[in-house]
C-alpha positions as CSV (number, residue, x, y, z in Angstrom):
1,M,150.7,114.2,118.6
2,I,150.1,117.5,117.1
3,A,146.5,118.6,116.6
4,L,145.0,117.8,113.1
5,T,141.5,118.3,111.6
6,A,139.6,115.4,110.1
7,A,140.2,117.1,106.8
8,E,143.9,117.3,107.3
9,V,143.9,113.6,108.4
10,A,142.1,112.7,105.1
11,Q,144.4,114.8,103.1
12,A,147.6,113.2,104.5
13,T,146.2,109.8,104.1
14,G,144.4,110.1,100.8
15,G,141.2,109.2,102.5
16,V,137.5,110.3,102.5
17,L,135.5,111.5,105.3
18,S,132.6,109.4,106.3
19,P,129.7,109.9,106.8
20,S,129.3,113.0,104.3
21,T,127.9,114.9,107.3
22,L,131.2,114.6,109.3
23,R,132.5,118.1,109.9
24,P,136.0,118.6,108.4
25,S,137.0,120.7,111.2
26,T,136.6,117.9,113.8
27,L,139.6,118.0,115.8
28,V,141.9,115.2,116.6
29,T,144.3,116.0,119.5
30,G,145.7,112.5,120.0
31,P,146.9,110.1,120.9
32,V,146.9,107.7,117.8
33,L,146.3,104.3,119.0
34,I,145.5,100.7,117.8
35,D,144.1,99.5,121.2
36,S,140.5,100.5,121.7
37,R,141.0,100.1,125.5
38,L,143.4,103.0,125.5
39,A,141.0,105.4,123.8
40,Q,140.4,108.9,125.3
41,P,138.8,112.0,124.3
42,G,140.4,113.4,121.0
43,A,142.1,110.2,120.1
44,L,142.6,108.8,116.6
45,F,141.8,105.0,116.5
46,V,143.5,103.0,113.7
47,A,141.4,100.2,112.8
48,L,144.1,97.6,111.8
49,S,143.1,94.1,110.6
50,G,145.3,91.5,112.2
51,E,145.9,87.7,112.1
52,H,143.6,87.2,115.1
53,S,141.3,90.2,115.2
54,D,140.0,93.1,113.2
55,G,140.4,96.6,114.5
56,H,137.3,97.7,112.9
57,D,135.2,95.6,115.3
58,F,136.5,97.6,118.1
59,A,136.0,101.0,116.6
60,P,132.6,101.5,118.3
61,A,134.1,101.0,121.6
62,A,136.9,103.4,120.9
63,V,134.4,106.2,119.7
64,A,132.2,105.5,122.9
65,A,135.4,106.1,125.0
66,G,136.0,109.5,123.2
67,A,137.9,108.9,120.1
68,A,137.4,111.9,117.7
69,L,138.2,109.9,114.6
70,V,138.7,106.4,113.2
71,L,141.1,105.5,110.4
72,S,139.3,102.8,108.6
73,A,139.1,100.6,105.5
74,R,135.3,101.0,105.2
75,P,132.5,103.1,106.6
76,L,131.5,102.0,110.1
77,T,128.5,102.3,112.3
78,A,127.9,102.1,116.1
79,P,125.6,99.1,117.4
80,D,122.6,101.4,117.2
81,G,123.3,102.2,113.5
82,T,124.7,105.7,114.0
83,P,127.6,106.4,111.5
84,L,131.1,106.6,113.2
85,P,133.4,109.5,112.3
86,T,135.8,107.9,110.0
87,V,138.5,108.6,107.4
88,V,138.1,105.7,104.9
89,V,141.3,104.7,103.1
90,P,142.3,101.8,100.8
91,D,145.0,100.5,103.1
92,V,145.0,101.4,106.8
93,E,148.5,100.4,107.5
94,R,149.9,102.4,104.6
95,A,147.6,105.3,105.7
96,L,149.2,105.3,109.2
97,G,152.7,105.5,107.7
98,D,151.5,108.4,105.4
99,L,150.1,110.3,108.5
100,A,153.2,109.9,110.4
101,R,155.3,111.0,107.4
102,E,153.2,114.3,107.2
103,V,153.2,114.9,110.8
104,L,157.1,114.7,111.0
105,V,157.3,117.1,108.1
106,R,155.2,119.6,110.0
107,L,157.3,119.0,113.1
108,R,160.6,119.6,111.3
109,D,159.2,122.8,109.7
110,A,158.0,124.0,113.2
111,S,161.2,123.1,114.8
112,G,163.2,125.4,112.3
113,E,161.3,128.4,113.2
114,P,162.6,130.9,115.9
115,G,162.1,129.3,119.2
116,G,161.5,125.8,117.7
117,A,162.7,122.7,119.5
118,G,165.4,122.0,117.0
119,L,164.1,118.5,116.4
120,Q,166.6,115.7,115.6
121,V,165.6,112.2,114.4
122,I,168.0,109.4,115.5
123,A,167.4,105.8,114.0
124,V,169.0,102.6,115.1
125,T,169.2,99.3,113.4
126,G,171.4,96.2,113.7
127,S,171.0,92.5,114.1
128,V,171.3,92.6,117.9
129,G,171.2,95.4,120.5
130,K,168.7,97.8,118.8
131,T,166.3,97.9,121.7
132,T,169.0,98.4,124.4
133,T,170.7,101.1,122.4
134,K,167.4,102.9,122.0
135,D,166.8,102.7,125.7
136,L,170.2,104.1,126.3
137,L,169.7,106.9,124.0
138,L,166.3,107.7,125.5
139,Q,167.9,108.1,129.0
140,I,170.8,110.1,127.7
141,F,168.7,112.6,125.7
142,S,166.1,112.9,128.3
143,T,168.6,114.6,130.5
144,V,168.9,117.5,128.1
145,G,165.5,117.9,126.4
146,P,162.0,116.3,125.7
147,T,162.6,112.9,124.0
148,V,160.3,110.5,122.4
149,A,161.3,106.8,121.9
150,P,159.5,103.5,121.2
151,V,157.9,101.5,123.9
152,L,159.0,97.9,124.0
153,S,160.4,97.1,120.4
154,F,158.0,99.2,118.2
155,N,160.1,99.0,115.2
156,N,158.1,97.8,112.3
157,E,155.7,99.2,109.7
158,I,153.1,99.9,112.6
159,G,155.3,100.5,115.6
160,L,157.5,103.2,113.9
161,P,154.6,105.4,112.8
162,L,152.9,105.2,116.2
163,T,156.2,106.2,117.8
164,V,156.5,109.2,115.4
165,L,152.9,110.3,116.1
166,R,153.8,110.5,119.7
167,A,156.0,113.4,119.1
168,D,154.8,117.1,119.2
169,E,156.1,120.6,118.9
170,S,158.1,120.4,122.2
171,T,160.0,117.1,121.0
172,R,163.8,117.8,120.6
173,Y,164.8,114.2,120.1
174,L,162.9,111.5,118.4
175,V,164.7,108.2,118.8
176,L,163.4,105.4,116.5
177,E,164.3,101.7,116.4
178,M,164.0,100.3,112.8
179,G,163.9,96.5,112.4
180,A,164.0,94.7,109.0
181,S,163.0,91.1,108.2
182,G,163.4,91.5,104.5
183,H,164.8,93.8,101.9
184,G,163.1,97.1,101.3
185,H,161.7,97.3,105.0
186,L,164.2,99.9,106.1
187,T,163.7,101.8,102.9
188,Y,159.8,102.0,103.6
189,L,160.5,103.1,107.2
190,T,163.1,105.8,106.3
191,G,160.6,107.0,103.7
192,I,158.4,107.7,106.6
193,A,161.0,109.2,108.9
194,P,164.3,109.9,107.3
195,P,166.8,110.3,110.0
196,D,169.3,113.0,110.9
197,I,171.5,110.4,112.5
198,A,171.5,106.7,111.5
199,V,173.2,104.2,113.8
200,V,174.1,100.7,112.4
201,L,175.2,98.4,115.4
202,V,176.1,95.0,113.8
203,V,175.4,92.7,110.9
204,G,174.7,89.4,112.4
205,S,172.8,86.1,111.8
206,A,169.3,87.3,112.9
207,H,166.6,86.4,110.2
208,L,169.1,84.7,108.0
209,G,166.4,82.7,106.4
210,K,164.5,85.8,105.1
211,F,167.6,87.5,103.7
212,G,169.3,84.7,101.9
213,G,172.6,84.9,103.9
214,I,174.8,87.3,105.8
215,E,175.5,89.6,102.8
216,G,171.8,90.0,102.3
217,V,171.5,91.0,105.9
218,A,174.1,93.6,105.3
219,R,172.4,95.0,102.2
220,A,169.1,95.4,104.1
221,K,170.8,97.2,107.0
222,S,172.5,99.6,104.7
223,E,169.2,100.8,103.6
224,L,169.2,102.9,106.8
225,V,172.3,104.8,105.7
226,V,171.0,105.4,102.4
227,G,167.8,106.8,103.8
228,L,169.6,109.5,105.8
229,L,168.8,113.1,105.1
230,P,171.3,114.7,102.8
231,A,173.2,116.4,105.8
232,G,172.8,113.4,108.0
233,V,175.3,111.6,110.0
234,A,176.0,107.9,109.7
235,V,177.1,106.2,113.0
236,L,178.9,103.0,112.1
237,N,180.5,100.1,113.9
238,A,184.2,100.2,113.3
239,D,184.6,96.6,114.6
240,D,182.2,95.1,112.0
241,P,183.7,95.2,108.4
242,R,180.3,95.0,106.8
243,V,179.0,97.9,108.8
244,A,182.2,99.9,108.4
245,A,181.9,99.4,104.7
246,M,178.7,101.3,104.7
247,R,180.6,104.6,104.8
248,D,180.6,104.4,101.1
249,L,176.9,104.8,101.0
250,A,176.6,107.8,103.5
251,P,175.6,111.1,102.0
252,G,177.7,113.1,104.4
253,E,179.7,112.7,107.7
254,V,180.5,109.4,109.2
255,L,181.3,108.8,113.0
256,T,182.6,105.5,114.0
257,F,182.5,103.5,117.3
258,G,184.0,100.5,118.8
259,E,187.1,99.0,120.4
260,S,189.2,99.1,117.3
261,V,192.1,101.5,117.4
262,G,190.6,103.5,114.4
263,A,187.2,104.0,116.0
264,Q,186.5,107.7,116.8
265,V,184.3,106.9,119.8
266,R,186.2,104.1,121.7
267,A,186.4,102.0,124.9
268,I,189.6,101.2,126.5
269,D,190.4,99.6,129.9
270,I,187.2,97.6,130.2
271,R,186.6,95.9,133.4
272,L,183.7,93.6,134.7
273,D,182.7,93.6,138.3
274,R,181.5,90.4,140.1
275,S,177.9,91.1,139.0
276,G,178.9,91.2,135.2
277,R,178.5,95.0,134.9
278,A,181.1,96.7,132.7
279,S,183.1,100.0,133.3
280,F,185.4,101.5,130.8
281,T,187.1,104.6,129.7
282,M,185.3,106.3,126.9
283,L,187.5,108.1,124.4
284,T,185.9,110.7,122.1
285,P,187.1,113.2,119.7
286,A,187.7,116.8,121.1
287,P,187.2,119.9,118.8
288,D,190.9,120.7,119.0
289,G,191.8,117.4,117.6
290,A,192.8,115.9,121.0
291,T,191.0,112.9,122.7
292,H,188.6,113.5,125.5
293,E,188.3,110.8,128.2
294,E,185.4,110.0,130.5
295,R,184.9,107.0,132.8
296,V,181.6,105.2,132.4
297,S,180.2,102.5,134.7
298,L,177.2,100.6,133.3
299,R,174.3,99.2,135.3
300,L,173.5,96.7,132.5
301,V,174.7,93.2,132.8
302,G,177.1,91.8,130.2
303,E,180.3,93.1,128.5
304,H,178.5,93.1,125.2
305,H,176.6,96.2,126.4
306,V,179.9,98.3,126.1
307,H,179.3,98.1,122.4
308,N,175.8,99.4,122.8
309,A,176.9,102.1,125.1
310,L,179.5,103.2,122.5
311,A,176.9,103.4,119.8
312,A,174.6,105.5,121.9
313,A,177.5,107.7,122.9
314,A,178.5,108.3,119.1
315,A,175.0,109.1,118.2
316,A,174.8,111.5,121.2
317,I,178.0,113.1,120.0
318,A,176.6,113.6,116.5
319,A,173.5,115.2,118.1
320,G,175.7,117.8,119.7
321,L,175.9,116.5,123.4
322,T,179.1,116.7,125.3
323,P,181.1,113.8,126.5
324,D,180.5,114.5,130.2
325,V,176.8,114.6,129.7
326,I,176.9,111.4,127.8
327,A,179.1,109.6,130.3
328,L,176.7,110.7,133.1
329,G,173.7,109.6,131.2
330,L,175.2,106.1,130.5
331,T,176.3,105.6,134.0
332,G,172.8,106.4,135.4
333,A,170.9,104.3,132.6
334,D,168.8,101.2,133.6
335,V,167.3,98.3,131.8
336,L,163.9,99.7,130.5
337,S,162.5,97.0,128.2
338,P,161.2,93.6,129.9
339,H,163.0,90.3,129.2
340,R,166.3,92.1,128.2
341,M,169.1,90.9,130.4
342,H,166.8,91.5,133.4
343,V,168.6,90.3,136.5
344,V,166.6,89.5,139.5
345,D,168.0,88.0,142.8
346,R,165.2,85.8,144.3
347,P,164.6,85.5,148.0
348,D,165.4,81.9,147.8
349,G,169.1,82.7,146.7
350,V,168.5,81.9,142.9
351,T,169.6,84.6,140.5
352,I,167.5,84.8,137.2
353,I,168.9,86.5,134.1
354,D,165.8,87.0,131.9
355,D,166.9,87.6,128.3
356,S,164.0,85.8,126.7
357,Y,162.6,88.6,124.4
358,N,164.5,87.5,121.5
359,A,167.5,85.3,120.4
360,N,170.0,84.8,117.5
361,P,173.4,83.1,117.5
362,D,175.2,86.4,118.3
363,S,173.0,87.5,121.2
364,M,172.8,83.9,122.5
365,R,176.6,83.7,122.7
366,A,176.8,87.1,124.5
367,A,174.2,86.1,127.0
368,L,176.1,82.8,127.8
369,R,179.3,84.7,128.4
370,A,177.3,87.0,130.8
371,L,176.0,83.9,132.7
372,A,179.5,82.5,133.1
373,V,180.7,85.8,134.4
374,L,177.8,86.2,136.8
375,A,178.1,82.6,138.1
376,G,181.9,82.8,138.4
377,R,183.6,79.8,140.1
378,D,181.4,79.7,143.3
379,R,178.0,79.6,141.9
380,R,176.3,77.0,139.6
381,S,175.3,78.1,136.1
382,V,172.1,77.0,134.5
383,A,171.1,77.9,130.8
384,V,167.5,77.3,129.8
385,L,167.7,77.7,126.1
386,G,164.8,77.6,123.4
387,E,164.7,77.8,119.6
388,M,166.2,80.6,117.7
389,L,163.8,81.2,114.8
390,E,164.1,82.5,111.3
391,L,167.6,81.0,110.7
392,G,166.6,79.2,107.5
393,P,168.8,76.3,106.2
394,D,171.6,77.3,108.8
395,S,169.3,76.7,111.8
396,H,170.8,73.2,112.8
397,A,174.3,74.3,112.5
398,A,173.5,77.5,114.4
399,H,171.9,75.7,117.3
400,E,174.7,73.2,117.4
401,S,177.2,75.9,117.7
402,I,175.4,77.3,120.7
403,G,175.8,73.7,122.3
404,L,179.5,73.9,121.7
405,Q,179.6,77.3,123.5
406,V,177.7,75.9,126.3
407,A,180.3,73.1,126.9
408,R,183.3,75.4,126.5
409,L,181.9,77.8,129.1
410,D,181.4,74.8,131.3
411,V,177.7,75.6,132.0
412,A,176.7,73.2,134.8
413,L,173.3,72.4,133.6
414,T,171.5,73.2,130.3
415,V,167.9,72.8,129.8
416,V,166.9,72.6,126.0
417,V,163.3,73.5,125.6
418,G,161.5,72.4,122.3
419,R,162.1,70.3,119.3
420,G,163.5,73.2,117.2
421,A,166.3,73.8,119.9
422,R,167.5,70.0,120.2
423,A,170.6,70.6,118.2
424,I,172.0,72.7,121.1
425,A,172.2,69.5,123.1
426,D,173.8,67.8,120.1
427,G,176.6,70.4,120.0
428,A,177.1,70.1,123.8
429,L,177.6,66.4,123.5
430,L,179.9,66.8,120.5
431,E,182.0,69.1,122.5
432,G,182.4,66.7,125.3
433,S,179.6,66.9,127.7
434,W,179.0,63.7,129.5
435,G,175.2,64.1,129.0
436,D,174.0,64.7,132.6
437,E,174.8,68.3,132.2
438,V,172.2,68.6,129.5
439,A,168.4,68.0,129.7
440,V,166.0,68.0,126.7
441,V,162.3,68.8,127.4
442,D,159.5,69.2,125.0
443,D,157.8,72.3,126.4
444,I,157.7,75.0,128.9
445,D,155.6,73.0,131.4
446,A,158.2,70.3,131.3
447,A,160.9,72.8,131.8
448,V,159.1,74.3,134.9
449,E,158.7,70.8,136.4
450,L,162.4,69.8,135.8
451,L,163.6,73.2,137.3
452,A,161.5,73.0,140.2
453,G,163.4,69.8,141.3
454,E,166.8,71.0,140.1
455,L,167.3,74.6,141.3
456,R,169.0,75.3,144.6
457,P,170.1,78.5,146.4
458,G,173.2,80.0,144.6
459,D,172.2,79.0,141.2
460,V,172.4,81.5,138.4
461,V,169.8,80.8,135.7
462,L,169.7,82.3,132.1
463,V,166.5,82.1,130.1
464,K,166.8,82.8,126.5
465,S,165.1,82.1,123.2
466,S,163.5,83.8,120.3
467,Y,160.2,85.6,121.3
468,G,158.0,83.1,119.2
469,A,159.5,80.1,121.1
470,G,157.8,81.4,124.3
471,L,160.4,81.3,127.0
472,W,159.5,84.7,128.0
473,R,156.6,83.0,129.9
474,L,159.2,81.0,131.8
475,G,161.2,84.0,132.5
476,D,158.1,85.7,134.0
477,Q,157.5,82.5,135.9
478,L,160.9,82.1,137.3
479,V,161.2,85.8,138.4
480,A,157.8,85.9,140.0
481,D,157.4,82.6,141.8
482,A,158.8,79.2,140.9
483,T,155.6,77.4,142.3
484,V,153.1,79.3,140.0
485,A,152.1,77.5,136.9
486,V,153.0,78.9,133.5
487,T,149.9,80.3,131.7
488,R,150.3,79.6,128.0
489,D,147.9,82.4,126.8
490,A,149.3,85.0,129.0
491,A,150.1,88.3,127.5
492,P,153.9,89.3,127.1
């Protein structure tokens, strides 16, 4: 974060210094944080009130560890009664966004000066693939300049401002992941950080229950394009008609990606190796009107990652990188975020595909196809599937359709975990499973017990569900040691 005085923090957030004796010149040098355990000298501690804890209770510990200032909803004191240095605001979460907005304005002003970094803000949204595409962009851009991107999936009203506030005067690329679980969410986020480049991946069936249907999802995702800077570039998926239609909302240039013939950044000659990793020829437009070709070999498992790679490539083209640099970055990119198609070969001969961070029907089908490819004809495929949340009235049909997919891909054993996912078993039986290929268990403990007696060397096991269904705990368990009990209250 750039250095700010307490007075500047108060001005940016509409806050008041407390106590009255607090020096306005008190300097905040960063970082900005919401976890008091990470506090260090010069930090700004943001006292957010959550469902299970109140950040105000941890402010004394943050200040004791060196935090220079607290962003707070009320005046605070240490246990001995000493006032804590605070900026008191009406709404701490809103104030965090206001501070990020002001810092980004200052960074953009500085980057335009002679010798400035030339900061570009790249934002990514979509029903699936956001985190993977963000991770690819981080690895591509980092080869050519200082880059800041979210940790994990910091893509909401709290995570995005915290990511912006990690940037400083040296940052050349600021990559932001923008998630939406309702209308107006992306409008709020782009109000904090209007992008130079907006990437829309796909309009899918994630969070359908909150949007009122697929067209509602499309309207919500289009807010990212509307939120572009006037000279910004919209990077759109040519293979998704709902995304492609967003070109009418773009304020300026549009660059498309996909496998469609009309896509400007395109993949041809896609091949999968025995490990399910894709290689392809990437076609990009050349300045002279010709087409440039580069061969890309991904380390990520699953053919669906070709689309994420093309999206990242198109965004990098829009940012001014050359195709050879982009291809090299993609070929060298690894999985960075946990529980995202993380493939581990255990010493006992079992391969685990841990894709348990999140799930919706689109990503579930993609993961099952990757399981089928990785298992091939000589290894047994095992799918451990939990509930896909926030699908609204379509939930039963959506889960049932996954069961149909399981049967059609001839998955040898499917373990359905939890009551909310039971329609997966129904779908498999409807499609013609004899029943012994599908097991339904009530919870993660029961899944652990079943798998302990079922898994054998050579098996390939996919673990997938929405985060709230908790199968990430099972993913950790299977990757670490199948004999260790799952701890239900473990941190992700």
